[in-house]
Each structure stands twice: as structure tokens, then as C-alpha cells.
Backbone bond lengths (Angstrom), bond angles and torsions (degrees), N, CA, C in turn:
res aa  C-N    CA-C-N  psi(-1)  N-CA   C-N-CA  omega(-1)  CA-C   N-CA-C  phi
1 X - - - 1.443 - - 1.496 108.91 -
2 X 1.320 117.92 127.91 1.477 123.70 -177.44 1.519 111.17 -81.61
3 X 1.321 115.07 154.16 1.457 120.05 174.66 1.537 108.81 -63.16
4 X 1.338 113.58 152.34 1.434 116.44 176.68 1.512 111.60 -68.54
5 X 1.323 117.21 -26.17 1.476 121.01 -179.36 1.521 112.81 -89.18
6 X 1.333 117.35 -2.11 1.491 120.23 -178.06 1.492 109.40 -73.25
7 X 1.329 116.04 148.62 1.461 123.21 178.35 1.516 108.55 -97.65
8 X 1.304 115.45 132.33 1.487 119.98 177.65 1.544 106.54 -77.15
9 X 1.318 116.25 109.17 1.474 122.55 -174.82 1.514 111.16 -65.03
10 X 1.308 117.89 -31.76 1.463 121.78 -176.64 1.522 112.22 -78.56
11 X 1.296 118.16 -8.18 1.467 120.28 -177.53 1.516 110.40 -75.43
12 X 1.290 116.77 124.18 1.477 121.81 -179.07 1.528 108.27 -82.56
13 X 1.305 116.44 127.19 1.464 120.34 179.64 1.513 111.08 -90.59
14 X 1.316 118.22 -36.14 1.455 120.77 -179.16 1.517 110.11 -89.85
15 X 1.292 115.03 135.76 1.476 118.42 176.32 1.502 108.55 -79.71
16 X 1.361 116.70 145.03 1.479 117.98 177.00 1.513 109.28 -65.54
17 X 1.373 116.18 151.12 1.459 118.47 179.92 1.531 110.59 -64.52
18 X 1.321 116.06 153.67 1.469 120.00 177.65 1.537 110.17 -58.27
19 X 1.324 115.88 148.65 1.471 120.75 178.61 1.494 111.41 -58.02
20 X 1.342 114.91 133.96 1.461 121.40 177.30 1.515 114.04 90.00
21 X 1.352 118.63 1.88 1.444 119.41 -179.42 1.534 112.69 -104.28
22 X 1.313 116.83 3.88 1.459 119.99 -178.84 1.558 108.20 -68.28
23 X 1.329 114.84 151.60 1.472 119.08 -178.42 1.527 108.85 -71.33
24 X 1.275 114.27 132.60 1.473 121.24 -178.41 1.524 109.59 -89.51
25 X 1.308 116.53 163.76 1.453 121.54 173.68 1.559 107.82 -65.15
26 X 1.280 113.76 171.22 1.488 117.90 178.59 1.506 110.67 -56.40
27 X 1.309 116.81 139.28 1.466 119.82 179.06 1.541 110.73 -64.45
28 X 1.302 115.93 153.53 1.482 118.86 177.74 1.532 110.65 -59.03
29 X 1.281 115.60 139.48 1.461 121.05 179.72 1.524 114.37 88.68
30 X 1.321 117.50 -13.90 1.458 120.25 177.09 1.492 110.55 -74.02
31 X 1.326 115.56 145.81 1.484 118.75 -178.42 1.507 108.81 -125.15
32 X 1.315 115.09 147.73 1.455 121.03 173.65 1.522 110.01 -79.04
33 X 1.298 116.39 154.27 1.461 120.30 174.28 1.536 107.34 -68.99
34 X 1.366 116.94 162.07 1.471 119.07 177.23 1.504 111.96 -55.34
35 X 1.361 117.42 -38.20 1.457 121.15 -179.92 1.526 109.98 -63.63
36 X 1.306 115.80 -45.76 1.489 121.56 -179.45 1.531 109.13 -65.78
37 X 1.319 118.86 -37.76 1.466 120.45 177.51 1.517 111.18 -63.60
38 X 1.334 117.44 -40.33 1.441 121.23 -179.33 1.518 109.58 -66.36
39 X 1.315 117.64 -41.18 1.479 121.96 179.23 1.562 109.29 -65.21
40 X 1.301 114.94 -41.92 1.462 119.33 -179.69 1.533 110.78 -62.04
41 X 1.345 117.20 -42.12 1.476 119.83 178.53 1.511 109.31 -63.21
42 X 1.328 117.48 -44.03 1.474 120.96 -179.82 1.549 110.66 -61.52
43 X 1.337 117.56 -50.45 1.463 121.00 -177.09 1.535 110.54 -65.59
44 X 1.308 117.61 -41.42 1.482 119.97 179.00 1.519 110.04 -60.96
45 X 1.326 117.64 -44.88 1.456 119.05 177.42 1.522 113.23 -62.71
46 X 1.324 117.83 -50.99 1.456 120.21 -171.77 1.516 111.28 -69.40
47 X 1.315 120.13 -26.53 1.462 121.13 177.12 1.505 112.61 -79.72
48 X 1.313 118.43 -17.10 1.462 122.13 -178.31 1.526 113.68 -106.09
49 X 1.315 116.99 -21.69 1.485 121.06 -176.24 1.530 109.67 -79.13
50 X 1.296 115.99 129.73 1.463 120.95 179.12 1.515 112.48 -63.84
51 X 1.319 116.16 -39.55 1.478 118.93 178.82 1.519 112.01 -63.90
52 X 1.337 115.67 -42.90 1.454 120.34 -178.63 1.516 113.56 -68.75
53 X 1.334 115.55 -31.81 1.462 119.61 -178.72 1.521 111.66 -79.89
54 X 1.316 119.21 -16.46 1.464 121.76 177.25 1.525 108.90 -78.37
55 X 1.311 116.45 113.94 1.439 122.79 -175.90 1.531 111.82 -58.45
56 X 1.291 117.21 -34.88 1.463 119.85 -176.03 1.539 113.75 -79.33
57 X 1.311 117.65 -14.88 1.449 120.67 -176.79 1.526 112.98 -95.61
58 X 1.296 118.98 -31.83 1.467 120.40 -176.30 1.506 109.43 86.94
59 X 1.315 115.94 -164.77 1.486 120.19 -177.75 1.517 110.73 -88.58
60 X 1.330 115.37 149.90 1.417 120.78 179.03 1.553 109.42 -84.27
61 X 1.319 116.39 175.89 1.489 121.38 -177.06 1.530 109.57 -63.41
62 X 1.309 119.03 -39.27 1.474 121.36 179.58 1.504 110.84 -61.45
63 X 1.342 115.63 -43.44 1.436 121.17 179.99 1.513 111.25 -63.79
64 X 1.337 116.43 -41.96 1.472 120.13 177.87 1.519 110.81 -61.78
65 X 1.348 117.46 -41.52 1.456 121.15 179.76 1.521 109.70 -64.68
66 X 1.342 117.54 -43.72 1.459 119.60 -178.55 1.524 111.49 -65.86
67 X 1.345 116.15 -35.95 1.458 120.13 178.61 1.525 110.80 -67.72
68 X 1.335 116.85 -41.06 1.466 119.25 177.15 1.514 110.64 -63.76
69 X 1.338 116.99 -37.97 1.474 119.38 177.57 1.529 109.76 -62.94
70 X 1.302 116.67 -40.32 1.482 120.75 178.08 1.532 109.76 -62.42
71 X 1.339 116.41 -46.03 1.453 119.34 179.70 1.524 111.57 -63.96
72 X 1.351 117.67 -40.65 1.452 120.52 179.75 1.525 112.01 -64.16
73 X 1.344 116.80 -38.12 1.480 120.11 178.26 1.504 110.31 -68.97
74 X 1.333 116.97 -36.60 1.469 119.09 178.46 1.510 111.90 -67.62
75 X 1.321 117.55 -39.76 1.475 122.09 175.18 1.497 111.79 -63.25
76 X 1.354 115.89 -42.95 1.460 119.09 178.21 1.514 111.78 -63.90
77 X 1.327 117.76 -37.19 1.458 121.21 177.71 1.518 110.85 -65.13
78 X 1.343 115.79 -43.64 1.489 119.23 177.93 1.529 111.38 -63.55
79 X 1.334 115.65 -43.82 1.462 119.73 178.91 1.536 110.73 -61.73
80 X 1.337 115.99 -38.22 1.468 119.25 177.89 1.524 111.85 -64.82
81 X 1.328 116.03 -36.98 1.466 117.79 177.98 1.526 111.07 -69.72
82 X 1.352 115.65 -36.64 1.446 118.54 -178.53 1.531 112.39 -67.32
83 X 1.339 116.84 -27.00 1.456 122.65 -179.67 1.522 112.31 -74.40
84 X 1.312 117.96 -17.35 1.478 119.39 -175.53 1.485 112.93 -86.97
């Protein structure tokens, strides 16, 4: 028998969103920015690469290259904004 002051952990406090209001994938024809594309390539690789997923090994050379590309694109985007 549970305490009267105990909280039922399984009780859901938030109601699920109404049907049809969930966020959809990107609409057809929409494009990611170059920075988003670079991040997507990095994340896609690191989540699928056996070497990258192994905690004890760290990232592989491909992952390092993709991450540097992402950082370079981010820096270029910031520099472009600073020039305006």
C-alpha cells in the first residue's frame, strides 16, 4: 500500500498533442543551409560508423574531417554576418 503523499510515477501529467499536430519532416523542395548540411553529414556518419560509436576508440579520421568542415562552415557564416 502506497503512502497517501506518494506520487504515482507512471501518471502522465502532459496530455498528448491532438492528432495531426505533430511536427512533420521538412517539406518537399526545402533545402538545408550549408551549415546544416555539414552538421547532417557529420551526425549521419558518426551515428553509423562502428569506430565512432565505440566509446573507447573516439572518432575516426572521416568523422574528424566532417566535423572540421562543419566548424569551417560555421566560422564562414559568422564571418559573413560580421561583414554586413
